C-alpha positions in Angstrom: -2.8 -53.1 -44.3 1.3 -52.8 -45.1 1.7 -48.9 -45.0 4.9 -49.0 -47.0 7.9 -46.2 -47.0 7.8 -43.9 -49.5 10.0 -41.2 -51.1 8.3 -38.3 -49.1 8.8 -40.4 -46.0 12.7 -40.8 -46.5 12.9 -37.3 -47.0 11.2 -35.3 -44.2 12.8 -38.5 -41.8 16.0 -37.1 -43.3 15.3 -33.0 -42.5 14.3 -33.9 -39.5 18.2 -36.3 -38.5 20.1 -32.8 -40.2 18.4 -30.4 -38.3 18.7 -32.3 -35.2 21.8 -32.8 -35.6 22.2 -28.9 -36.8 20.7 -27.7 -33.6 23.6 -30.0 -31.7 26.3 -29.2 -33.2 25.4 -25.0 -32.2 25.5 -25.9 -28.9 28.4 -27.6 -28.8 30.2 -25.0 -30.3 28.8 -22.6 -28.3 29.7 -23.9 -25.5 33.0 -24.8 -26.6 33.4 -21.1 -27.4 32.3 -20.1 -23.9 34.6 -22.1 -21.8 37.5 -21.0 -24.5 37.1 -17.4 -23.2 36.4 -18.6 -19.8 39.9 -19.9 -19.8 41.9 -17.2 -21.7 40.2 -14.8 -19.0 42.0 -16.5 -15.4 45.0 -17.2 -18.0 45.5 -13.4 -18.6 44.5 -12.9 -14.9 46.9 -15.1 -13.9 49.7 -13.2 -16.0 48.0 -10.3 -14.5 49.1 -11.2 -11.3 52.2 -12.9 -11.5 52.9 -9.3 -12.9 53.0 -8.0 -9.9 54.1 -10.3 -7.1 57.1 -9.7 -9.2 56.9 -6.1 -9.2 56.6 -6.2 -5.5 60.4 -8.7 -5.4 62.3 -6.2 -7.6 60.8 -3.6 -6.1 60.2 -4.0 -2.8 57.6 -2.7 -2.5 53.3 -2.0 -4.5 52.9 -0.5 -8.1 51.9 3.2 -8.7 48.5 3.0 -9.3 48.4 5.6 -11.7 51.1 7.7 -13.4 51.0 11.0 -14.9 51.0 12.8 -17.9 54.7 14.4 -16.9 55.4 10.7 -16.5 55.9 11.5 -12.3 54.5 9.0 -9.9 52.9 11.5 -7.0 53.4 9.1 -3.5 50.0 10.6 -1.1 47.5 12.4 -3.0 44.9 10.5 -3.3 44.6 8.5 0.3 41.2 6.2 -1.2 42.7 5.6 -4.0 46.1 4.3 -2.7 44.4 2.7 0.2 43.1 -0.1 -2.2 47.2 -2.1 -3.7 46.8 -2.6 0.6 43.7 -4.1 0.1 44.3 -7.0 -2.5 47.6 -8.1 -0.4 45.2 -9.5 1.6 43.3 -12.0 -1.1 
């Protein structure tokens, strides 16, 4: 008793393979997107660090933590906040 390969069998097999291909493509695309986002974030952090180092080399001090609405820096008004920049030097 030989079983013949019918058209419906081919259609079902094709549908299963197509579904599997779509799932694999979605997973790979999602993984690539997360990797690209992680790379962009790392690049942004590197640029911020380089800007901080450049500012420190130019002015010989750390940048102000905040500039008030009148455009002035007020040193020594908030010791707890101004101390946090000092902590960054040891990272």
